[in-house]
N, C-alpha and C positions, 0 to 999 in steps of 0.2 A: 544273097547274092555274092558269089564269087568274083572277087577282083583279079584281074590280068596281071601277073607278075611282070615288073620294068624290065628291061635289058640288065640293068645293074643287079636287080634283085635274082635274076637268074645268072648273071656271072658269078655273083657271089655266092650262091648254092652250088652253082659247080666247083668253084674253088674251094669252098668247103669240104665237098663229098670226096674233092681229090685228095684230100690229107686223112680221110677217115681211117685207112689202113694204118698209116702213120701213128695215128694217135693211139690205136689199138698196141701199136709196139711200144709206146712210150708207157702208156699203162702197164705193160708188161714187162717194163722196165730193160726192154731190147734195145737199148740205145743207138747202137752201131746200125743194126738192121733198119731202125727209123730213119737214120741218117741217109742211108742208100735210097729208101722209100721216097724222102722227101727230096732229094737231090733228082731223082727222077721225075718227080711233079713239076720241080723247078726248071728242069730241061723243056718239058712240055709248056709249062707257063710261068714266065720268069716274074710276072707281075703278082703272082699269089703270095701275098701277105700271111696268110695262115702257113703256108708252108715256112716261111721264114722264121715265124714266131716259133713254131713247133722244132725245126731246125736248131734254133737257138736254145730252146729247153733242152734238147738232147745234147748238143756240145756242151752246155753248163754240167748236166749231170756227169759227163764223163770227165769233167776237168780242162776242158778246152775253152778257156775264158776268151781269147782273144776272137777264135771264130764265133763264139756264141755273142759277143758284143757285135760283130758284124753282121750277122743273122737279125739280131734285133733290131739295129740301125736300119737296116735294108727294109725290116718290116715297117717301123714308122715314118719311113720315107716314103713307102707306098701307101700305109693307113694311119695318117698322123693321129686319129684319135682312138688307135689301139693301145687303150690304157694298161693291158697285162704286159705287152712288149715294151711300152714306154718305162714302166716300173721295174720289169725285168733288167732294161738296160740302165738303169740309175743304179741298181744293184751291183750290176758288174763293172761297171765303169769306179764305184765307189771300191770293188774288190782289188781292180786294177791300178788303184790309186789316181785317178783322175776325178778329185773329189769336186772340180768346177763343173766338169761334164756331167757327174752325177746329180748335183744339185739342179743344175741346167734341166736336165730329162724329168727329174722329181717335181721340180716347180711347174714344169709345162703340164705335166700330169695333173697336178692342184689346180692350175688354171683351168683346165676343163672339167675338174669334177673337184672341188675345194673341201668335201668332207672325204673323199676316197679313203679308206682305212689304210690300202696297202701302198698309195702315193705319200700319206702322212708317215708312214713308218719309215720308208725310203728316205723322205726328207730328214726325218730325226735322225737316223742313222748316217747320213752323209754330213749332215753339220757335227755330230759325235765324232767322226772321223777327221774333220777338219777342226776339232777342236773348239769348237763355238757352244759350251755348255748351255748356254741360255738358250740359244736357239733349238738346240737339241732338246731340251726338256721341254720347250714349247710345243713340238711338234709330235714328240712321243709321248706327253701327256695327253695332246687331241686324239691320238691314237687309241691310247687306253680308254678315252673318251667313247670310242665306238664299239666298246664291249668285243675284243677280237678275241679268237679261240683262245683257249686256257693256256698252251703252250708259249705262243706269242706273247700273250700277255704277261705270263711270269718273265719270260726272258725280259721283256723292256723293263718290268718293274724292277728286276735285278740290276739293268743298266741304270735305271735312274736313281736307284739307292746308291750306286756308286759313284755318280756324279757330285761335285761340289754342292753341298746343302741338300743332298739326297737324305732320305729318311729311311728306314726299315718300311717293307710293306707292312701293312696294318695286320695281315694275319700271322707275323712272324713275331709272336711273343717270346721272350726268353723263359717261360716258366717251364 
């Protein structure tokens, strides 16, 4: 027995469908074209959180960090539970030097999903940027406990090894 979609579900599906072309452009690394497409989506529907999220990605990929921050902020304002946007916002704020804001967004993500690997990573990097090595270690080790992809795991292991009290990763023998 099929259930009828609610009004909210229909609106969400329409908003997702509206960004499909832009997501294809992003996959093809055609970031400027994706920006044009997403701006058009937002002209038609200024409450499309997906469009703001993908616009943030496009801006980030071309190195426009302030507009990326603004797009991610718009996304989490419209959709506070959008974990991808909140974590991305945490990273962008850290890169821009707003460590307090980065920690705020990362901790907000962890409040929604305490074991989220991306949020743990973002918070660990923010604490590292703040110079709080103990807190950085706590969150980055928790990130490693989630068994991240190889590249991210290796980068975090190297960062942990560089912190005071850090040790070489287990597989880096001097033989």
